[in-house]
N, C-alpha and C positions, 0 to 999 in steps of 0.2 A: 566575513559572511558565513552564516549559517545555512546549511542545505541539508536536507534528509533524502536518502534514497530507500526505496521500498522494491524488492523483488517479490511481487504478490504471487502467491501459490494459487493453482486453479481450484482448489477446494480447502474447506476449512480443517480438514485433517492433515494437510501437508504443511511443511515448513515455510514460513515466510521470513525471508531475511530482510533486516532494517539496519541502517546506519545513520549516524550524525556526522556531518563534516564540517569543521570550522576552519576556513582557509584550505590548505592541502592536507590537513590531518583528520583521520578518523578519531573521533573524540568518545564515541559510544556506538556499540553495536548489539544487537540481539536477534535471536530466532524467536519468532511468536507464532501462534496459531489461530487468534481469533482478531476479528475487527476491534474488539474491545482494547486488546493488548497494543495493536498498531496506535489507536488513539492515544493511550497513555504515554506512549513512547513519544508521539508527535506534539502533544498539547504543551502549551506554555513554553515553547522552546524560542520563540520569535524568529521563525524560520522564514528565510527569503524566497525558498523554493522548495518544493517536495516533487521528487521525480519518482513516478511509478512505473515499474515495468511488470505489466500483466500480461497472461496468456492470451494468444489471439485465437485459441479454439477453446471448447468447452470440454470438460473432462467426461468421461463416461457416465450415462445416467443424467446429465442435466441438459435441458432443451433450450433454456434461455439464460441470459446473463443475469436477469432479475432474481433467478432461483437461489443466488447467494444473498441469503437474508442479511439486513444491517450493513451493507457495503460501506467499508471505510472511506471510500472515495467520496462518497456524499456528505460526510461529515467534516472534511477538511475544508476549511473557510476559503472560498473562491476558487474551488476545484472545478474543473470542466471535463467532464466524461466525454470521449470522442469514441463512438462505437465502431468497430471493425466491420466493414460491409460484409454481409452474408452472401 
């Protein structure tokens, strides 16, 4: 089974870690900085699951989660965003 894990940065200027696991082996990993790079990594991999670890607070200067334009989570097929209560 193929799964991916994404440790999503709180802002576009910081590192986001991403890896692909097949069974119990890490078969590919990367450090990315943009939503487009996340999507390139995830697309066409026939993944069973994508686990996303996202910050539970906003970095300084951001007032709303929507301030991150083009959020990659929206583009992953079947993804469900569960907002953290404010």
